[in-house]
C-alpha positions in Angstrom: 11.1 -48.9 60.2 9.8 -46.5 58.1 8.8 -47.1 53.9 8.4 -44.5 51.2 6.3 -44.2 47.9 8.8 -42.8 45.3 5.7 -41.8 42.9 4.3 -39.4 45.8 7.8 -38.6 47.3 5.8 -40.0 50.2 7.2 -41.7 53.8 4.9 -44.1 56.0 5.5 -45.5 59.5 4.4 -49.4 58.4 4.0 -51.2 55.2 -0.1 -51.2 56.1 -0.3 -47.6 55.8 2.1 -47.5 52.6 0.0 -50.7 51.4 -3.3 -48.2 51.9 -1.7 -45.6 50.5 -0.8 -47.6 47.2 -4.4 -48.1 46.5 -5.4 -44.5 46.4 -6.9 -42.4 43.7 -4.6 -39.8 44.7 -1.5 -42.2 44.3 -3.3 -44.0 40.6 -4.0 -40.4 39.2 0.0 -39.5 39.4 1.4 -42.7 38.6 -0.6 -42.6 35.7 0.7 -39.0 34.8 3.4 -40.1 35.3 3.5 -43.3 32.7 2.2 -41.0 30.3 5.5 -38.2 30.6 8.1 -40.8 30.7 6.1 -41.9 27.0 6.2 -38.3 25.9 7.1 -35.9 24.6 6.5 -32.0 24.0 7.9 -29.8 20.9 7.7 -26.3 21.3 8.0 -23.8 19.7 6.3 -24.9 16.5 8.0 -25.3 13.0 5.7 -22.9 10.9 6.4 -23.8 7.5 4.9 -27.6 8.3 1.8 -28.5 8.0 0.2 -30.2 11.1 -0.6 -33.2 9.3 2.6 -33.4 8.2 4.3 -32.9 11.5 1.9 -36.0 13.3 3.2 -38.0 10.2 6.8 -37.4 10.8 7.0 -38.4 13.9 5.4 -41.3 13.6 8.1 -42.8 12.0 9.6 -43.1 15.8 7.3 -45.3 17.0 3.0 -46.0 17.1 1.5 -42.7 18.3 -1.2 -43.2 21.1 -2.5 -39.3 20.9 -1.2 -36.0 20.6 -2.3 -32.6 21.8 -1.4 -29.4 20.0 -1.4 -25.8 21.6 -0.6 -22.4 20.4 3.0 -22.9 20.2 3.6 -26.1 20.8 2.7 -30.3 19.8 2.8 -33.1 22.7 3.0 -36.5 21.8 2.5 -39.6 23.0 3.9 -42.7 22.7 2.9 -46.9 23.4 6.1 -47.1 24.9 9.8 -45.2 26.2 11.9 -46.6 23.1 10.3 -43.9 21.0 10.8 -41.3 23.5 14.3 -42.0 24.1 14.8 -42.1 20.3 14.6 -38.6 19.8 16.0 -37.4 22.9 19.5 -38.3 22.2 20.0 -36.7 19.8 18.9 -33.7 17.3 16.1 -33.9 15.0 15.7 -32.5 12.1 12.9 -31.0 9.8 13.7 -29.7 6.7 16.7 -29.1 8.4 15.2 -26.7 10.8 16.3 -28.8 14.6 13.1 -29.3 16.5 13.4 -28.7 20.3 12.3 -31.7 21.9 11.7 -31.9 25.7 11.3 -35.6 26.8 8.9 -36.2 29.9 7.6 -32.9 30.3 4.6 -31.3 30.4 3.6 -28.1 28.0 3.5 -26.1 31.5 6.6 -26.9 31.8 7.5 -26.2 29.0 6.3 -22.5 28.7 7.1 -21.6 31.9 10.6 -22.5 31.2 13.0 -19.1 29.6 15.5 -21.4 28.1 12.6 -23.4 26.0 15.2 -23.1 22.4 17.6 -20.0 21.3 14.4 -18.9 18.4 11.5 -19.5 20.7 11.8 -15.3 21.2 11.7 -14.6 17.4 8.9 -17.4 16.3 6.4 -15.7 19.2 7.8 -11.9 18.0 4.5 -9.7 16.8 7.0 -7.5 14.9 9.3 -8.2 12.3 12.9 -6.8 13.6 16.6 -7.8 12.4 17.2 -7.6 16.4 14.6 -9.9 17.2 15.9 -12.6 14.7 19.6 -12.3 14.0 20.4 -14.9 16.2 19.9 -16.6 13.0 22.6 -15.9 10.9 24.9 -16.2 13.3 25.0 -19.6 13.4 27.8 -21.8 11.1 25.2 -23.4 8.6 24.2 -23.1 5.4 21.6 -20.7 3.4 19.0 -23.1 3.2 19.3 -23.9 6.6 19.0 -19.6 7.1 15.9 -19.3 4.9 14.1 -21.9 6.5 14.6 -20.7 10.4 13.8 -17.0 8.8 10.5 -17.9 7.1 9.5 -19.7 9.8 10.5 -16.6 12.4 8.3 -14.4 10.0 5.2 -16.4 9.0 1.7 -15.9 10.6 0.7 -18.5 12.7 -3.3 -19.6 12.5 -3.9 -18.6 15.6 -2.8 -14.5 14.9 -4.6 -15.2 11.4 -7.4 -16.5 13.2 -7.5 -13.5 15.6 -6.3 -10.4 13.3 -8.3 -11.6 9.9 -10.8 -14.2 10.4 -12.9 -11.9 13.7 -12.8 -9.0 11.2 -14.8 -11.5 8.5 -16.8 -12.7 10.9 -17.8 -8.8 11.6 -17.9 -8.0 8.3 -21.1 -10.4 7.8 -22.9 -9.4 10.8 -22.9 -5.7 9.2 -23.2 -6.5 5.5 -25.9 -9.4 6.7 -28.6 -6.1 7.7 -29.0 -5.2 4.3 -27.1 -8.2 1.7 -28.8 -11.4 4.0 -26.6 -13.1 1.5 -23.6 -11.7 1.5 -20.0 -13.8 3.3 -16.8 -12.1 3.5 -13.5 -14.1 2.3 -9.8 -13.5 3.2 -8.1 -12.7 0.1 -4.4 -12.5 -1.1 -1.2 -13.6 0.5 -3.4 -14.3 3.7 -5.5 -17.0 1.8 -3.0 -18.6 0.3 -0.6 -19.0 3.3 2.2 -16.3 1.7 1.7 -13.2 3.9 4.2 -12.6 6.7 4.0 -10.5 10.0 3.2 -6.6 8.9 3.5 -7.7 5.4 2.4 -9.6 2.9 4.4 -11.2 0.0 3.9 -11.1 -3.8 4.4 -13.5 -6.0 7.7 -12.9 -8.6 7.1 -15.4 -11.4 9.7 -15.8 -14.1 8.5 -18.1 -17.4 12.2 -18.8 -18.5 12.6 -21.0 -14.8 10.3 -23.8 -15.6 8.6 -24.0 -11.6 4.9 -22.7 -12.3 3.4 -22.0 -15.3 1.1 -18.3 -16.1 -2.5 -17.4 -15.2 -3.5 -17.6 -18.6 -2.5 -21.4 -18.2 -4.0 -22.5 -14.7 -7.3 -20.9 -15.6 -7.8 -22.1 -19.9 -9.1 -25.2 -18.8 -11.6 -24.3 -16.3 -15.1 -22.4 -16.9 -15.0 -19.0 -16.0 -16.8 -17.2 -13.7 -16.9 -13.6 -14.1 -17.3 -10.9 -12.3 -17.6 -7.2 -13.7 -16.5 -8.5 -17.2 -13.5 -10.2 -15.6 -13.1 -14.3 -15.3 -11.9 -14.4 -11.6 -11.1 -18.4 -11.5 -8.5 -20.8 -12.5 -8.3 -24.3 -12.3 -7.4 -25.3 -9.0 -6.8 -29.1 -9.9 -4.3 -28.2 -12.7 -1.9 -31.2 -13.1 2.1 -28.8 -13.2 4.5 -29.9 -15.2 7.4 -31.4 -13.8 9.7 -28.7 -12.3 13.2 -28.9 -14.6 15.0 -25.7 -12.1 18.0 -26.9 -11.2 18.9 -23.3 -9.8 19.2 -22.6 -6.3 16.6 -21.0 -3.9 19.7 -18.7 -3.6 20.2 -18.0 -7.1 16.6 -17.4 -7.8 17.2 -14.9 -5.6 19.8 -13.1 -7.8 18.4 -13.3 -11.4 15.4 -11.2 -9.5 17.9 -8.7 -7.9 19.6 -8.4 -11.6 16.3 -8.4 -13.6 15.1 -5.6 -11.9 18.0 -3.9 -11.0 18.0 -2.7 -15.1 14.3 -3.1 -15.4 12.9 -0.8 -18.0 10.6 0.8 -16.1 9.4 3.2 -18.6 8.6 1.6 -21.2 8.0 -1.4 -20.3 5.2 -3.0 -18.9 5.4 -6.2 -16.3 1.9 -8.3 -17.3 1.8 -12.0 -14.6 -1.1 -12.6 -16.4 1.2 -14.7 -18.8 4.6 -14.4 -17.0 5.6 -11.3 -20.2 6.7 -7.7 -20.5 4.7 -5.8 -23.0 6.0 -2.6 -24.1 4.0 0.4 -23.6 3.6 1.3 -27.4 1.5 -2.2 -27.7 -0.9 -1.3 -25.0 -1.2 2.2 -26.9 -2.1 -0.4 -29.7 -4.3 -3.0 -28.7 -4.6 -5.2 -31.3 -0.9 -6.2 -31.1 -1.6 -7.6 -27.4 -1.3 -11.6 -26.6 -4.8 -13.3 -27.2 -4.7 -13.8 -23.3 -5.8 -10.0 -22.9 -8.4 -10.0 -25.5 -11.2 -9.8 -22.6 -9.4 -6.2 -22.8 -9.2 -5.4 -25.8 -12.6 -5.7 -25.8 -12.8 -3.6 -23.1 -10.8 -0.9 -24.4 -13.3 -0.9 -28.3 -16.4 -0.6 -26.0 -14.6 2.3 -23.4 -11.5 3.7 -24.5 -11.4 5.6 -21.4 -10.8 2.3 -19.8 -6.9 1.8 -21.1 -4.4 0.3 -18.5 -2.7 3.5 -17.3 0.9 2.8 -18.6 1.4 6.4 -18.2 3.1 5.9 -14.6 6.5 5.7 -13.3 5.9 1.7 -13.3 3.6 -0.4 -14.9 1.7 -3.9 -13.4 -0.6 -4.8 -15.5 -3.8 -6.7 -12.6 -3.5 -10.0 -13.9 -7.6 -10.1 -13.5 -8.6 -6.7 -13.8 -6.4 -5.9 -16.8 -6.7 -2.2 -17.0 -5.9 -1.3 -13.7 -2.3 -0.6 -13.1 -1.7 -1.9 -8.8 1.5 0.3 -8.7 0.2 3.7 -10.7 0.3 5.1 -6.7 3.8 4.5 -6.9 6.2 7.0 -6.0 9.8 8.8 -7.6 11.5 7.5 -4.3 9.8 4.5 -3.7 11.1 3.2 -7.7 14.7 4.5 -7.0 15.3 2.8 -3.8 13.6 -0.1 -5.0 15.4 -0.6 -8.1 19.3 0.8 -6.1 18.4 -2.1 -3.3 18.3 -4.4 -6.5 21.4 -3.0 -7.7 23.2 -3.5 -4.2 21.9 -6.9 -3.8 22.9 -8.5 -7.3 26.6 -7.3 -5.6 26.1 -9.3 -2.5 24.7 -12.1 -4.5 27.1 -12.2 -6.8 30.0 -12.1 -3.6 28.6 -14.7 -1.6 28.2 -17.3 -4.3 31.9 -17.8 -3.3 31.1 -18.8 -0.1 28.0 -21.2 -1.2 25.6 -18.5 -0.5 26.4 -18.9 3.7 26.6 -15.5 5.1 24.0 -13.9 1.9 21.0 -13.7 4.5 22.5 -11.5 6.9 24.3 -9.1 4.1 21.7 -8.2 2.4 19.1 -7.8 5.4 22.4 -6.0 7.1 23.4 -3.6 4.3 22.0 -0.6 3.3 22.4 2.6 0.6 24.7 5.7 2.0 21.7 8.5 0.6 23.6 11.4 -0.7 23.1 14.7 0.9 19.4 16.1 -1.2 20.1 18.6 -3.2 16.2 20.6 -2.3 16.1 24.2 -2.3 13.7 26.9 -2.0 13.1 30.6 -2.7 12.2 33.1 -0.7 11.3 36.7 -1.9 11.7 39.6 0.5 10.4 43.1 -1.2 10.2 46.3 0.0 6.7 47.3 -0.7 5.6 48.1 2.9 7.9 50.1 3.8 8.9 53.7 2.0 12.4 54.4 0.9 14.0 56.9 -1.1 16.6 55.4 -4.1 20.3 57.2 -5.1 18.7 58.9 -7.7 16.6 61.0 -5.3 13.1 59.4 -7.1 10.6 59.0 -4.6 8.5 55.5 -4.6 6.1 55.4 -1.9 4.5 52.0 -0.4 0.3 51.5 0.4 1.7 52.9 3.8 1.0 56.5 3.4 1.9 57.7 7.2 5.0 59.5 7.4 7.8 57.4 8.3 11.8 57.8 8.5 12.7 57.2 4.6 15.8 54.4 4.0 18.3 54.4 1.0 18.4 51.8 -1.2 22.0 50.8 0.1 20.5 51.7 3.8 17.6 48.9 2.6 19.6 46.6 1.6 22.4 46.5 3.9 19.6 47.0 6.8 17.7 43.2 5.3 21.2 41.5 5.2 21.7 42.7 9.1 17.9 41.2 9.7 18.5 37.8 7.9 21.7 37.4 9.9 19.9 37.8 13.6 17.3 35.6 12.4 19.9 32.9 11.6 22.2 32.7 14.6 19.1 33.9 16.9 16.1 32.4 16.5 17.1 29.3 13.7 20.3 28.9 15.8 22.7 27.9 13.3 26.2 29.1 12.8 26.8 31.4 9.8 29.8 32.2 7.2 29.3 34.8 4.7 31.3 34.5 1.5 30.8 37.0 -1.4 29.6 35.5 -5.0 30.7 38.1 -7.9 30.4 37.0 -11.0 34.5 36.5 -11.9 35.8 36.4 -8.7 36.6 33.6 -7.0 34.7 33.0 -3.2 36.3 35.4 -0.5 35.7 34.8 3.2 33.8 38.5 4.7 34.0 38.4 8.6 32.3 41.9 9.0 30.0 43.4 5.9 29.8 46.8 6.4 27.2 48.9 4.3 30.3 50.3 1.6 30.8 46.6 1.3 27.1 45.7 0.6 27.4 48.3 -2.4 29.8 46.8 -3.6 28.2 43.2 -4.2 25.6 42.0 -6.2 25.8 37.9 -4.6 26.6 37.2 -1.2 26.6 33.5 -0.3 25.3 32.3 3.8 26.7 28.7 5.1 25.0 27.6 7.5 25.3 25.2 9.9 23.2 23.8 13.2 21.7 21.2 15.6 19.1 22.9 16.9 15.5 22.0 16.1 13.8 25.2 16.8 10.5 24.9 15.0 9.0 21.5 17.3 7.1 22.3 19.9 7.3 25.5 19.5 4.4 27.5 21.8 4.1 31.1 20.5 0.1 31.4 21.6 1.0 30.7 25.3 3.2 33.1 25.8 2.5 37.1 26.5 5.7 39.0 25.2 6.3 43.1 25.5 3.5 44.8 22.9 6.6 47.0 21.9 9.6 44.3 21.1 10.3 44.3 17.3 8.8 40.8 15.8 12.7 39.7 15.4 12.8 40.5 19.3 9.6 38.6 20.2 10.6 35.5 18.5 14.1 35.2 19.2 12.7 35.0 23.3 10.7 32.3 21.5 13.5 30.4 20.8 15.3 30.6 23.8 12.1 29.8 26.5 11.9 27.1 23.3 15.0 25.4 23.9 14.7 25.8 27.3 11.7 24.2 27.4 13.7 20.7 26.3 16.2 20.9 28.5 14.1 20.4 31.1 12.1 18.2 30.2 15.5 16.5 29.2 14.1 15.8 25.6 16.5 15.0 22.9 15.5 17.2 19.4 19.3 17.3 18.5 19.6 17.4 14.2 21.9 18.3 11.5 21.2 21.5 9.8 23.3 22.6 7.0 22.3 24.4 4.1 23.0 27.6 1.8 21.7 31.1 1.2 22.2 33.5 -1.7 21.1 36.6 -0.4 20.6 38.3 -4.3 19.7 42.3 -5.0 17.1 42.6 -7.5 15.6 46.2 -9.0 13.1 47.4 -7.8 14.4 47.4 -4.5 14.0 43.1 -3.7 16.3 40.7 -2.0 15.8 36.5 -3.1 17.1 34.1 -0.9 17.2 31.3 -2.3 17.9 28.1 0.3 20.4 25.0 -0.9 20.1 21.9 1.7 24.0 20.6 1.6 24.2 17.7 3.9 21.6 17.9 6.1 18.7 14.9 5.9 15.5 14.8 3.2 13.0 15.1 6.1 14.8 17.8 8.3 15.7 20.1 5.1 11.6 19.8 4.5 10.6 20.3 8.0 13.4 23.2 7.7 11.7 25.0 4.7 8.3 25.0 6.5 9.3 26.7 9.2 11.7 28.9 6.8 9.4 30.4 4.8 6.4 30.8 7.3 9.0 33.3 9.2 11.2 34.9 6.5 9.1 37.3 5.7 6.9 37.8 7.9 9.5 38.8 10.6 12.5 40.6 8.4 9.1 43.3 6.8 7.3 43.9 9.9 10.5 44.7 12.1 11.8 47.2 9.7 7.6 48.8 10.0 8.5 48.8 13.7 12.2 50.4 13.2 10.1 53.3 10.7 7.6 53.3 13.2 9.3 53.9 16.0 12.4 55.1 14.7 15.1 53.5 16.5 17.3 49.8 15.1 15.6 46.1 15.7 
C-alpha cells in the first residue's frame, strides 16, 4: 500500500521509503517553510504616512514577533504562534482608520504577483497623481477622515522614490563639488526633507496663528543660538516643547477656513509673513520702523542698503521666513493668482455645502469641481495701408508710392473694396472659417449683408465679419517643402498650402479640430488704409493666441503682395 507525504505531495511504495524521505533535507526544508508560512502574514501595500517603527509596534499587540522583513511595498511578519495570525486574518485590521491588506501564510512573491491584492494597491504605486488613479478612494461609503488618510497614502512619496530620485542627485552633486570644495556636502531641502513632499509637487504649509496648533517661526528660533548664513538666521530649536493644542476644529473645518481666508484676502495691500504668522500692510514695509521686532535684521539690512527692500510692488507678496527681503511669490502671474482666488471661493462654498453631510463627499467634490472659464475677450489690431500700390482718389489728386513702375491705378473706392474681397477670401479659403458680414454704421442697427458690392462699400465706414471655424491651419504648415507656380498670386499660393495641410492631416488621421470664433471689424481710414480689429468671442484662450500670431504674420503680407501682383499682371487675384 502506497504511503504519502502531505507536505511535499509525494507518494511512496512502502513505509521504509517514506521514512527515508521524511529524514531528507528537501522535506525538512519544505516543512520548515510551511511552519513559517503558518505563523506569518504579509502586509501589502504599506500605509505611507506611518513609520516602520510604529507599524511594528502596532502588530506587537497581537503577539510576540519572531522576526520581520520590510520590502519596497510590503512587510512580512513571523509570529511565535499561529494564534496571532488567526486573529489578524479573521477580522478587518485598521490603523489610523486605514484598512490594511493582510494575507495569511503567503510569501511576498505570491503577493507581488497577485493582481487582486487590494483595490487601492495601484493607487499607492502610481507614478503620477491623477484623479483617475485615485477615484476609487472616494467611491466608498466612508467618512472624510478615512478618505483623507487614503488620499495621503496614495500621493506621498515613498522612501524608495525619495532615495532613487533625490538621494542620487545629492550624491552626484557631492562628487562634482568635491573637486573644488572638498568639504562641501549637499542636503535635501524643504518638503522632501520634512516628509511633506507629494508625487510631482511640494506641499507648503499654511499657518493661521489664531488656530493654536504650531507656533510661528519667531518663537521656534528664540531659544537657540542663531546660526547666521549671509546675514540671516537659518536655524530654529528643533527640541522646542510645543504648547498643548487647544484647537477643536476638524481638518475639514480648518480647510474651510483656509479657503475662506484666501478667497477674500487683499493681495494688493497685504503682505503674508510666515515669520510671525501675521499679515502686514504694504505701507509698513515702506516705512520699516513700523515692523515688529522679529524683523529687526531686515530693518538693519534696509538701513545699510535701501535697494535690499522686500519687493512688495507685485501682484502678491509672501515674505520668505528666513531671507526676509525675498518675496517668494514675486513671479506669480495674474492668471495664476486669479485662478487661485477663484478656486478658493468655489471650494469655500463646497465646504459649506458638504458640512451638512459631515463632509462625507468633500474630497471627491473638491477634486472634481472646476470653474467654467468665461470666453477670453482678447483682441489684436492689424493695419493695411496702400503705400505699396498706386491709386488715385476721387478728387483726381494723384498719390504715388515707393514703387515708381507704371502700374494700373486703383481709385480709393476700388482699393477699399478690393482689400475687403481679398480679406474675405483669406478668411474663407486660407483660415477656413465661415463668415457672416454685418454693417456697423453709427446710429444704425447691425444688418446682415449677403452680397457686398463696391457701391455698398462706399456707404459704410465699418463692416463686421463674424467668423467661426474648426480647422487649425497654422500647425504643421510646411511651406518650404512645396514648390509652387511663380505666376500664382500670394493669395492663391496660401490657399493651395492650406489645402495640402488639411489633406496631409486627413491622411495621417491626425485630429486637429478646434473651436475658433471671432469678430473682425473692417474700418476705413484716411489717408488710404484699413484698420482690422479682431476680437475673440468664444475661442479657447490659447487657441486664439496661436491664431493671433498666425493671422498677424499672414494678413498684411498676403493682402499687400496680392495687390501688387494684380497691378503687375493687370489681372484679378
